[in-house]
N, C-alpha and C positions, 0 to 999 in steps of 0.2 A: 420205359415209355417216354416219349419226347413231348415237350410242352408246345403249345401253339406259338409261343415266342420263338422257339428254335425253328419251327417250320417256317416262320416269316423270315428269319435270318437265312436259312438255307435257300429259300425261294429268291430272296434278294441277291444272294451270292450267285446263284445259278443265272439269274438275269444279267448280272454284271459280267459274268464269264461269257455269256451269249453276246452281249453288247461289245465286249472287247474283241471277240472273234469276228463279229461283223465289221468293226472298225478296221481291224487288221486286213481283212479280206478286201475291203474298199480301198485301203491304201495300196494293196498289192495290184489292184486294177488301175490306179491313177498314177502312182509313182513309177518312174523309170527304174529298171533293175540297177541296183548299185549298193554301195556299202550302207547307205542310210536305210534303205528298205530292208536289207538283210538284218541290220542291227535292230530295227523296230520289230520285225517279225520274230526274231529270236528272243528279244526282250519280252515281247508279249507271251511267247511260249513259256519262258521262264516264270513270268508272273502267274500265268494260268496254272502251271504245274505246282508252283508254291501254294497257291490258294486251294487247289484241290487236295494237296497233301495235308495242309494245315487243317482244313475244315471238314472235308469229306472222309479223309482217311484217319482222322483223329490224332494227327501228329502234334497238335497243340498240347496235349496232355502226356506226350511221350517223354522219356528221359532226354536230357540235353544232347547226349552223345548220338542218339538215334536221329534227332532232329538235324544235328550238324551233318551227319552222314548223308541223309536224304537231300538236304539243301546243297551240300557240297557236290553230290553226284549230279544233281540237276544243273548246277552251275558248270560243272566240268563238261557235261554233254553239250549244253548250249554254247559254251565258250569254245569247245573243240570244233563244233560245226561252224561257228563264226570264223575261227582261224583257218579252217579248211577252205572256205569259199572266198575269203577276202583277197588272196593273191590272184584269183582268176577273174575278178571283176575289173572292168575297164576303168 
């Protein structure tokens, strides 16, 4: 059973993720396509993925090797996408 304190933490985290998504969407509408926008979008995706894995998937209490594997995979995917698109940008 979860405590009311945990419910507040999860709701605040959910609201923070929602706010981060809204800010990144707003930036995508206002900034010109380029390396800055791509870096901000992928950095936000990495941050949201990390927060979801840590808090909602229970990775905070997982062994260090598992945490490192999940965070490394997330960093590899976001970094790979960034490296893929950077040469094509003006």
